[in-house]
C-alpha positions in Angstrom: 69.4 24.4 -46.3 69.3 28.2 -45.7 66.5 30.4 -46.6 66.9 33.3 -49.0 66.5 35.7 -46.0 69.4 34.0 -44.2 71.6 34.1 -47.3 70.9 37.7 -47.9 71.8 38.6 -44.3 75.0 36.7 -44.6 76.0 38.6 -47.7 75.2 41.9 -46.1 76.9 41.1 -42.9 73.6 41.1 -41.0 72.9 38.9 -38.0 69.9 36.8 -37.3 68.4 37.0 -33.9 67.0 33.9 -32.4 63.4 34.0 -31.2 62.3 32.4 -28.0 59.8 29.5 -28.2 57.1 31.8 -26.7 57.6 34.3 -29.5 57.6 31.5 -32.1 54.3 30.2 -30.7 52.8 33.7 -30.7 53.8 34.2 -34.3 52.4 30.8 -35.2 49.1 31.7 -33.5 49.0 35.0 -35.4 49.6 33.1 -38.7 46.9 30.6 -38.0 44.4 33.3 -37.0 44.9 35.3 -40.2 45.0 32.2 -42.4 41.6 31.3 -41.0 40.3 34.9 -41.5 41.4 34.7 -45.2 39.8 31.4 -45.7 36.5 32.7 -44.2 36.7 35.7 -46.5 37.3 33.5 -49.5 34.5 31.1 -48.7 32.1 34.0 -48.1 33.1 35.6 -51.4 32.6 32.3 -53.3 29.2 31.9 -51.8 28.2 35.5 -52.8 29.6 34.9 -56.3 27.6 31.7 -56.7 24.4 33.6 -55.9 25.2 36.6 -58.1 24.1 36.9 -61.7 25.4 40.4 -62.6 29.0 40.2 -63.9 29.7 43.7 -62.6 28.7 42.7 -59.1 30.9 39.6 -59.4 33.9 41.7 -60.3 33.1 44.0 -57.3 33.0 41.0 -55.0 36.4 39.8 -56.3 38.0 43.2 -56.0 36.6 43.4 -52.4 38.1 40.0 -51.6 41.5 41.0 -52.9 41.4 44.2 -50.8 40.3 42.3 -47.7 43.0 39.6 -48.1 45.7 42.3 -48.5 44.4 44.0 -45.3 44.5 40.7 -43.4 48.1 40.0 -44.6 49.2 43.5 -43.7 47.7 43.2 -40.2 49.3 39.8 -39.8 52.8 41.1 -40.7 52.4 44.1 -38.4 51.4 41.9 -35.5 54.2 39.4 -36.1 56.7 42.3 -36.3 55.4 43.6 -33.0 56.0 40.2 -31.4 59.5 40.0 -32.9 60.5 43.5 -31.6 59.2 42.8 -28.0 
């Protein structure tokens, strides 16, 4: 079964480039690293929320978590793209 990305490339006449096993492993390592960073951030935020009584502070923690996760995802994609373009 083809992914949506592969189907879109076929429709537009694009061509998929094969990645070497080394690059696939690097990308996999990057994914694992950032998934663990996101999990750490979520756990930390949950612990801070559990201790907090002020609803405004809880909202602040949640907003901070969303920003931190978005930052990790952005860094992850940039690093994976760098590996792909090597």
